C-alpha positions in Angstrom: -9.3 30.8 37.3 -7.4 27.3 38.0 -5.9 26.0 41.2 -2.3 27.1 41.9 -3.0 30.7 41.5 -2.7 31.6 45.2 -6.1 32.6 45.7 -8.6 31.8 48.2 -11.3 30.6 46.6 -14.1 29.0 48.8 -12.3 25.6 50.0 -12.7 26.3 53.7 -16.4 27.2 53.3 -17.0 24.3 51.0 -15.5 22.0 53.5 -17.7 23.4 56.2 -20.8 22.8 54.0 -19.8 19.2 53.3 -19.3 18.5 56.9 -22.6 20.5 57.7 -24.5 18.5 55.0 -23.2 15.3 56.2 -23.9 16.2 59.8 -27.3 16.5 59.4 -27.9 13.6 56.9 -26.5 11.1 59.2 -27.0 12.8 62.6 -23.5 13.5 63.2 -23.4 16.4 65.7 -19.8 16.6 65.5 -19.7 17.4 61.9 -22.0 20.0 62.6 -19.9 21.5 65.3 -17.0 21.3 63.0 -18.8 23.1 60.2 -19.8 25.9 62.5 -16.1 26.3 63.7 -14.9 26.3 60.2 -17.1 28.9 59.3 -16.4 31.1 62.6 -12.6 30.9 62.0 -12.9 31.8 58.2 -15.0 34.7 59.1 -12.5 36.0 61.9 -9.6 35.6 59.3 -11.6 37.5 56.8 -12.0 40.6 59.1 -8.3 41.2 58.8 -7.5 42.7 55.5 -3.9 41.8 55.7 -4.9 38.0 56.0 -6.6 38.0 52.7 -5.6 36.6 49.6 -5.4 38.5 46.4 -8.9 37.6 45.2 -10.4 39.3 48.2 -8.2 42.4 48.0 -5.3 41.2 50.2 -1.5 39.9 49.6 -1.5 36.5 51.7 -1.1 33.3 49.8 -3.3 29.9 50.3 -1.0 28.5 52.4 -0.8 31.0 54.9 -4.4 31.7 54.7 -5.3 28.1 55.2 -3.1 28.2 58.2 -4.7 31.0 59.6 -8.0 29.6 59.5 -6.9 26.2 60.8 -4.9 27.7 64.0 -8.2 28.2 66.0 -9.6 24.9 64.9 -6.4 23.2 66.3 -7.3 24.3 69.7 -11.1 23.9 69.7 
């Protein structure tokens, strides 16, 4: 699959993994905390089938999925 297909892929989780790696390597606890927050937000969004993108059995577009993941991160 290529970009622009409206599929979630693993972008939020990939970003979280990058932050985790950088946080551990450079001793930046805030990066590790951000990584855990992204993982938790993604897991929370995925618990609602209506929030999933087509590749995960839902009908939500990637913009909306990203907004749903970002929403709790803004208030953290």
